C-alpha positions as CSV (number, residue, x, y, z in Angstrom):
1,X,93.1,72.4,196.0
2,X,93.9,69.0,197.3
3,X,90.6,67.7,195.9
4,X,91.6,68.8,192.4
5,X,94.9,67.1,192.6
6,X,93.2,63.9,193.9
7,X,90.7,64.2,191.0
8,X,93.5,64.4,188.5
9,X,95.1,61.4,190.0
10,X,91.9,59.4,189.9
11,X,91.3,60.3,186.3
12,X,94.9,59.4,185.4
13,X,94.5,56.1,187.1
14,X,91.2,55.5,185.2
15,X,89.2,55.4,188.4
16,X,86.2,57.1,186.9
17,X,83.6,56.1,189.5
18,X,85.8,57.4,192.3
19,X,86.5,60.6,190.3
20,X,82.8,61.1,189.9
21,X,82.2,60.7,193.6
22,X,84.8,63.3,194.2
23,X,83.2,65.6,191.7
24,X,79.8,65.2,193.5
25,X,81.6,66.1,196.8
26,X,83.2,69.2,195.2
27,X,79.8,70.3,193.9
28,X,78.2,69.8,197.3
29,X,81.0,71.9,198.9
30,X,80.6,74.6,196.4
31,X,76.8,74.8,196.9
32,X,77.2,74.8,200.7
33,X,79.6,77.7,200.4
34,X,77.2,79.6,198.2
35,X,74.3,79.0,200.6
36,X,76.4,80.2,203.6
37,X,77.3,83.4,201.7
38,X,73.7,84.0,200.6
39,X,72.6,83.5,204.2
40,X,75.1,86.0,205.5
41,X,74.1,88.6,203.0
42,X,70.4,87.8,203.6
43,X,70.8,88.6,207.3
44,X,72.3,92.0,206.5
45,X,69.5,92.7,204.1
46,X,66.9,91.7,206.7
47,X,68.6,93.9,209.4
48,X,68.2,97.0,207.3
49,X,64.7,96.2,206.3
50,X,63.7,95.6,209.9
51,X,65.3,98.9,210.9
52,X,63.5,100.7,208.1
53,X,60.1,99.3,209.1
54,X,60.5,99.7,212.8
55,X,61.9,103.3,212.6
56,X,59.7,104.2,209.7
57,X,62.6,105.9,208.0
58,X,65.7,105.1,206.0
59,X,69.3,106.4,205.6
60,X,71.5,106.5,202.6
61,X,73.8,104.0,204.4
62,X,70.9,101.5,204.8
63,X,69.8,102.0,201.2
64,X,73.3,101.4,199.9
65,X,73.7,98.4,202.1
66,X,70.4,97.0,200.8
67,X,71.6,97.5,197.2
68,X,74.9,95.9,197.9
69,X,73.5,92.9,199.6
70,X,70.9,92.3,196.9
71,X,73.6,92.6,194.2
72,X,75.9,90.1,196.1
73,X,73.1,87.6,196.7
74,X,72.2,87.7,193.0
75,X,75.8,87.4,191.9
76,X,76.5,84.4,194.1
77,X,73.2,82.7,193.2
78,X,73.6,83.1,189.4
79,X,75.0,80.1,187.5
80,X,77.6,81.6,185.2
81,X,77.9,79.0,182.4
82,X,74.6,77.2,182.3
83,X,72.4,80.1,183.3
84,X,69.7,80.0,185.9
85,X,70.2,80.0,189.6
86,X,71.6,77.7,192.3
87,X,68.7,78.4,194.7
88,X,65.1,78.7,193.7
89,X,62.5,81.0,195.2
90,X,61.4,78.4,197.9
91,X,65.0,77.8,198.9
92,X,65.7,81.6,199.1
93,X,62.6,82.0,201.3
94,X,63.8,79.2,203.6
95,X,67.2,80.9,204.0
96,X,65.6,84.2,204.7
97,X,63.2,82.7,207.3
98,X,66.1,80.9,209.0
99,X,68.1,84.1,209.2
100,X,65.3,86.3,210.4
101,X,65.8,85.7,214.1
102,X,69.5,86.5,213.8
103,X,68.7,89.6,211.9
104,X,66.1,90.7,214.4
105,X,68.6,90.4,217.3
106,X,71.2,92.3,215.4
107,X,68.7,95.0,214.3
108,X,67.6,95.4,218.0
109,X,71.2,96.4,218.8
110,X,71.1,99.1,216.1
111,X,67.5,100.3,215.7
112,X,66.4,103.1,218.1
113,X,70.0,103.2,219.4
114,X,69.5,99.8,220.9
115,X,66.7,100.7,223.3
116,X,64.5,97.7,222.5
117,X,65.0,94.0,222.9
118,X,64.5,91.7,219.9
119,X,61.0,90.7,221.1
120,X,60.0,94.3,221.4
121,X,61.3,95.1,218.0
122,X,59.6,92.1,216.6
123,X,56.3,93.5,217.8
124,X,56.9,96.7,215.8
125,X,57.2,94.9,212.4
126,X,55.4,92.4,210.3
127,X,58.0,89.7,209.7
128,X,56.1,88.3,206.7
129,X,56.1,91.7,205.1
130,X,59.8,92.0,205.6
131,X,60.5,88.6,204.1
132,X,58.3,89.4,201.1
133,X,60.1,92.7,200.6
134,X,63.5,91.0,200.8
135,X,62.5,88.4,198.3
136,X,61.1,91.1,196.0
137,X,64.4,93.0,196.1
138,X,66.3,89.8,195.3
139,X,64.1,89.0,192.4
140,X,64.1,92.4,190.7
């Protein structure tokens, strides 16, 4: 909120260049926030996909969680006024790849009642297949 007040002051003072710099900073902060949220939801999506593949089953809870995370990712990523998306496919893949190890460790705590370490669980699944499936869900 402080930034908006500062922006108003800069505009009122006719300091257009400084105001534009502040606008750029606000845009960067907004995009960073969106990326962090998409990353968090992406990890949750990956956790459930890893558990499904490893255990070769699903639950209603996992299915609902997958639906919810996909909906949230798409809602956050969609540009409301101008249309399109904040992150393109390559950027989404990068975020999912970065979150995979975190998701794998968390999935290891939940899958098979936590009997396997992350490395053991990783050997049970094809990480590329899981990333592809996650991206397909997001792009539906």
